[in-house]
C-alpha positions as CSV (number, residue, x, y, z in Angstrom):
1,M,22.4,35.5,-6.5
2,E,25.7,33.5,-6.8
3,T,28.2,33.7,-9.7
4,G,27.4,31.2,-12.2
5,S,30.5,29.1,-11.4
6,T,29.2,28.9,-7.7
7,V,25.6,27.8,-8.9
8,Q,27.7,25.3,-11.5
9,Q,29.8,23.8,-8.0
10,L,26.3,23.3,-6.1
11,H,24.7,21.3,-9.5
12,R,27.8,19.0,-9.5
13,L,28.0,18.1,-6.6
14,I,24.9,18.4,-4.2
15,P,23.9,15.1,-7.1
16,A,27.1,13.8,-6.8
17,W,26.9,13.2,-3.1
18,F,23.3,12.6,-3.6
19,G,24.5,9.7,-5.3
20,R,26.3,8.4,-2.8
21,A,24.5,8.7,0.3
22,A,20.6,9.2,0.0
23,R,18.6,6.3,1.5
24,D,16.9,3.4,-0.3
25,L,13.4,5.0,-0.3
26,P,10.7,2.9,-1.2
27,W,9.1,5.7,-3.1
28,R,12.2,7.2,-5.1
29,K,12.6,3.4,-6.2
30,P,11.1,3.3,-10.1
31,E,8.8,0.6,-9.9
32,C,7.1,3.1,-7.3
33,T,3.7,4.3,-9.3
34,A,2.8,7.5,-9.2
35,W,-0.2,7.3,-6.4
36,G,2.8,5.6,-4.2
37,V,4.7,9.2,-4.9
38,L,1.4,11.4,-3.8
39,V,1.1,9.0,-0.1
40,S,4.7,9.1,0.5
41,E,4.4,12.9,-0.4
42,V,1.5,13.8,2.0
43,M,2.8,10.8,4.9
44,L,6.1,12.9,4.9
45,Q,4.4,16.5,5.9
46,Q,5.6,17.1,9.0
47,T,6.2,13.5,9.9
48,P,9.3,12.1,10.3
49,V,10.7,9.3,6.9
50,V,11.0,6.5,9.9
51,R,7.1,7.2,11.3
52,V,5.9,7.1,7.9
53,L,7.7,3.8,6.2
54,P,5.5,1.2,7.7
55,V,2.2,2.7,7.6
56,W,2.6,3.8,4.0
57,E,4.0,0.4,3.2
58,E,0.2,-1.3,4.3
59,W,-1.5,2.3,3.0
60,L,0.5,0.6,-0.7
61,R,-0.1,-2.8,0.4
62,R,-3.8,-1.9,1.1
63,W,-4.9,0.6,-1.9
64,P,-2.0,0.1,-4.4
65,A,-4.7,2.1,-6.6
66,P,-6.5,5.2,-5.8
67,A,-10.2,3.5,-6.9
68,D,-9.3,0.9,-3.9
69,L,-9.3,3.7,-1.0
70,A,-12.3,5.6,-3.2
71,A,-13.9,2.3,-2.6
72,E,-13.5,2.2,1.4
73,P,-15.4,5.1,3.5
74,S,-13.4,7.4,5.2
75,G,-12.7,6.3,8.3
76,E,-11.1,2.8,7.3
77,A,-8.0,5.8,5.7
78,V,-8.0,7.2,9.8
79,R,-7.9,3.8,11.1
80,A,-5.4,2.8,8.8
81,W,-3.5,6.4,9.2
82,G,-2.5,5.1,12.5
83,R,0.0,7.6,15.0
84,L,1.2,9.8,12.3
85,G,-0.6,12.9,13.7
86,Y,-2.6,15.6,11.2
87,P,-5.1,12.9,10.7
88,R,-7.1,15.3,8.3
89,R,-4.8,14.7,6.0
90,A,-5.9,10.8,5.9
91,L,-9.4,12.3,5.1
92,R,-7.6,14.6,2.0
93,L,-6.1,11.4,0.8
94,H,-9.2,9.4,0.6
95,A,-11.0,12.8,-1.0
96,A,-8.0,12.8,-3.1
97,A,-8.6,9.4,-4.5
98,R,-12.0,9.7,-5.1
99,A,-11.2,12.8,-7.5
100,I,-8.9,10.1,-9.3
101,A,-11.1,7.1,-10.0
102,A,-14.0,9.6,-11.1
103,D,-12.0,13.4,-12.7
104,H,-9.0,11.2,-14.0
105,G,-9.4,7.6,-14.6
106,G,-8.6,6.0,-11.9
107,S,-5.0,7.4,-12.3
108,V,-3.3,9.9,-10.6
109,P,-2.2,13.2,-12.7
110,D,0.8,14.4,-14.8
111,N,0.6,18.0,-14.5
112,R,0.8,20.8,-11.5
113,E,-2.1,22.0,-12.8
114,Q,-4.3,19.1,-12.4
115,L,-2.7,18.2,-9.2
116,L,-4.3,21.2,-7.8
117,E,-7.1,20.1,-8.8
118,L,-7.5,17.8,-6.2
119,P,-8.7,17.9,-2.8
120,G,-6.0,19.1,-0.4
121,V,-3.5,18.9,-3.3
122,G,-1.2,22.6,-1.7
123,E,1.4,23.7,-4.2
124,Y,4.2,21.4,-2.4
125,T,2.4,18.7,-2.8
126,A,2.0,19.8,-6.7
127,A,5.4,20.2,-7.7
128,A,6.3,17.2,-5.4
129,V,3.6,14.8,-7.2
130,A,4.8,16.5,-10.9
131,A,8.6,15.7,-10.2
132,F,9.1,12.8,-8.4
133,A,6.4,10.4,-9.8
134,W,6.2,12.3,-13.5
135,G,9.7,13.6,-14.2
136,R,8.8,17.1,-14.9
137,R,10.0,19.9,-14.5
138,E,9.0,22.3,-11.0
139,T,10.6,24.1,-8.4
140,V,10.2,21.7,-5.6
141,V,10.8,23.8,-1.9
142,D,9.8,22.1,1.1
143,T,11.8,23.5,4.7
144,N,15.0,22.0,4.2
145,I,15.2,22.7,0.7
146,R,14.6,26.7,1.9
147,R,16.9,25.9,4.6
148,V,20.1,24.3,2.1
149,H,19.0,28.1,-0.2
150,A,18.9,29.7,3.1
151,R,23.0,28.5,3.8
152,A,25.0,28.0,0.9
153,V,23.6,30.6,-1.5
154,S,22.0,34.0,1.0
155,G,24.8,33.1,3.5
156,R,21.6,33.6,6.2
157,A,21.7,30.1,8.8
158,L,17.6,29.5,8.8
159,P,15.7,30.7,6.3
160,A,12.7,33.3,6.4
161,R,9.8,31.8,8.8
162,S,7.5,31.7,6.2
163,L,8.1,30.9,2.8
164,T,9.2,34.3,0.2
165,T,8.5,35.5,-2.9
166,A,12.2,35.9,-2.9
167,E,12.6,32.7,-1.9
168,M,10.9,31.2,-4.5
169,R,12.3,33.7,-6.9
170,L,15.7,32.5,-6.0
171,A,14.8,28.3,-6.4
172,E,13.5,29.3,-9.4
173,E,16.8,30.0,-10.1
174,L,18.7,28.2,-9.3
175,L,17.1,25.1,-11.0
176,P,18.2,23.7,-13.8
177,A,17.1,23.5,-17.1
178,G,17.3,20.0,-17.9
179,R,14.1,17.9,-17.0
180,A,16.6,14.5,-15.9
181,E,18.6,17.6,-13.6
182,S,16.0,18.8,-12.4
183,V,14.4,16.4,-10.9
184,R,17.8,14.9,-9.5
185,W,18.2,18.2,-7.7
186,N,15.4,18.7,-5.9
187,A,15.5,15.1,-4.6
188,A,19.3,16.0,-3.6
189,V,18.7,19.3,-2.5
190,M,16.0,17.9,0.1
191,E,17.6,15.2,1.2
192,L,20.5,17.1,1.8
193,G,18.2,19.4,4.4
194,A,17.2,16.4,6.0
195,L,20.3,14.7,6.5
196,I,22.8,17.4,6.6
197,C,22.8,20.6,6.5
198,T,19.7,20.6,9.5
199,A,17.7,23.0,11.6
200,R,19.7,23.0,15.1
201,S,23.1,21.0,14.4
202,P,24.2,21.0,11.1
203,R,27.4,18.5,10.5
204,C,29.1,20.8,8.2
205,D,32.1,18.8,8.0
206,E,30.2,16.1,6.3
207,C,28.7,19.0,3.7
208,P,29.6,18.5,0.3
209,V,29.4,22.5,-0.6
210,L,31.1,23.4,2.5
211,A,33.3,25.0,0.7
212,E,31.0,27.2,-1.2
213,C,28.9,28.0,2.2
214,A,28.3,31.1,1.8
215,W,26.6,31.4,5.9
216,V,30.5,29.5,6.9
217,A,32.1,31.8,4.6
218,A,30.1,34.4,6.7
219,G,30.8,33.1,9.7
220,R,28.1,31.1,10.5
221,P,25.9,34.1,11.7
222,E,23.5,33.1,14.5
223,P,19.7,32.9,13.4
224,D,17.0,36.1,13.9
225,Y,15.1,34.0,15.6
226,V,15.2,30.2,17.6
227,P,13.0,27.9,16.1
228,R,10.7,25.8,18.0
229,G,8.6,22.2,18.2
230,Q,5.2,22.9,18.8
231,A,4.4,21.8,22.6
232,W,2.1,18.2,23.2
233,A,1.6,17.7,26.5
234,G,-1.6,18.7,28.4
235,T,-2.6,20.5,24.0
236,D,-5.5,19.8,22.9
237,R,-4.1,18.0,20.2
238,Q,-2.9,15.3,22.6
239,V,-6.2,14.5,23.9
240,R,-7.4,14.5,20.3
241,G,-5.0,12.5,19.3
242,A,-6.0,9.4,22.5
243,M,-9.4,9.6,21.1
244,M,-8.8,8.9,17.7
245,A,-6.8,6.0,19.0
246,V,-9.7,5.3,20.8
247,L,-11.7,5.4,18.0
248,R,-9.5,3.5,15.4
249,A,-9.1,0.7,18.6
250,A,-12.9,0.1,18.4
251,S,-14.8,-2.3,17.0
252,G,-17.9,-0.2,17.1
253,P,-19.6,3.5,18.7
254,V,-17.8,4.5,22.0
255,P,-20.7,5.6,24.3
256,R,-19.8,9.1,24.4
257,G,-19.8,8.7,28.9
258,L,-17.8,5.9,28.5
259,L,-15.6,8.4,26.0
260,L,-15.2,11.5,28.3
261,Q,-15.9,10.5,31.7
262,G,-14.3,6.7,31.5
263,P,-14.0,5.2,34.0
264,V,-10.3,5.4,33.9
265,D,-9.5,1.4,36.0
266,L,-10.9,-0.4,33.3
267,V,-7.4,-2.0,31.8
268,E,-4.3,-1.1,32.2
269,P,-3.2,1.8,29.8
270,D,-0.1,-1.2,27.6
271,A,-2.6,-3.9,27.9
272,D,-2.9,-5.8,24.3
273,T,-6.6,-5.2,24.3
274,E,-9.4,-3.1,22.0
275,L,-9.8,-0.7,25.9
276,A,-5.8,0.1,26.5
277,P,-6.5,2.9,24.0
278,L,-9.2,4.5,26.1
279,A,-7.7,3.5,30.0
280,R,-4.6,5.8,28.1
281,L,-6.9,8.3,27.4
282,H,-8.2,8.8,31.4
283,G,-4.4,8.4,32.1
284,L,-3.6,11.8,31.0
285,Q,-6.4,13.4,33.2
286,A,-7.9,16.2,31.3
287,P,-10.0,19.2,32.4
288,A,-13.7,17.8,31.4
289,E,-14.0,21.1,29.4
290,Q,-11.2,20.0,27.7
291,M,-12.3,16.7,26.9
292,E,-15.9,18.2,25.4
293,R,-13.7,20.4,22.8
294,A,-11.1,18.4,21.5
295,L,-14.8,15.8,20.8
296,A,-16.2,18.7,19.7
297,G,-13.0,19.3,17.3
298,L,-12.9,15.7,15.6
299,L,-16.3,15.6,14.6
300,A,-16.6,19.4,13.7
301,D,-13.3,18.3,11.0
302,R,-15.0,14.9,10.3
303,L,-12.7,12.5,11.8
304,A,-15.1,11.1,13.8
305,E,-19.2,10.9,13.9
306,E,-22.0,11.0,16.5
307,Q,-24.4,8.4,16.4
308,P,-27.5,6.9,18.8
309,A,-24.9,4.2,20.5
310,G,-22.1,6.6,20.3
311,I,-18.8,8.0,18.4
312,R,-17.1,6.2,16.0
313,L,-14.9,7.0,13.1
314,P,-16.8,8.7,10.1
315,G,-18.0,5.4,7.9
């Protein structure tokens, strides 16, 4: 743990930088509801802000409260999820909306313990919503925060591959005592990690705590592992995503044979028609066994359902 004077400097400099440099995001505005914050936190998991913004805005326009989404079939949540990826998150949000409507009078719970009881809400999301929506003093730890702590305080290039007890203890020790200060600290450190203290190309010359950074003071040692992005081209995830695009665009069930076998030359892949996603799917030229496996996965995950007429989004 750093000395008290260093922690005081971090507590002063990082929130001050945040006041100057923070992005103007709608879920940070005072008028944003707790539901809007919850939706943003789920959408932002493994997805960049630029992709989330238009989907979040449309989602909140269509479903401004949990009860609005709860009244819809789960397939509509999956359809509206668009191309954000990891569409099981849409099902979790839909399930959470139904639980909020049924068990909490339509209002998002205001404490971490009750938030954790919602379907699909884990430790990070519960802490983040309690802090950012309700102003609670919670230890919020995401990848960006872990990286800032690792460099500025622990002197390491990158945090551990997965969250450790030591990292959580450090985050708890660094959290300011005041509620308002703790909320701002969480948001500020997260923003610093997202914009400046990035994984591959940190912009150290623009960092407000460059002079206090333990990693810089140690000579910027190399990480003990190289972070790698997930492969996409040719993977089951790519095929699943292309199948989901077909089902989202379809006005009714898609016959199994058409979904799995083509024909490929129905329409140009970039045409503005319901059949274009089908052309893009078959343009991948995925092996038959991979197509079958992808469809089986969608059905098992309840992202799709099979009816006599074909495959469709869940009702």
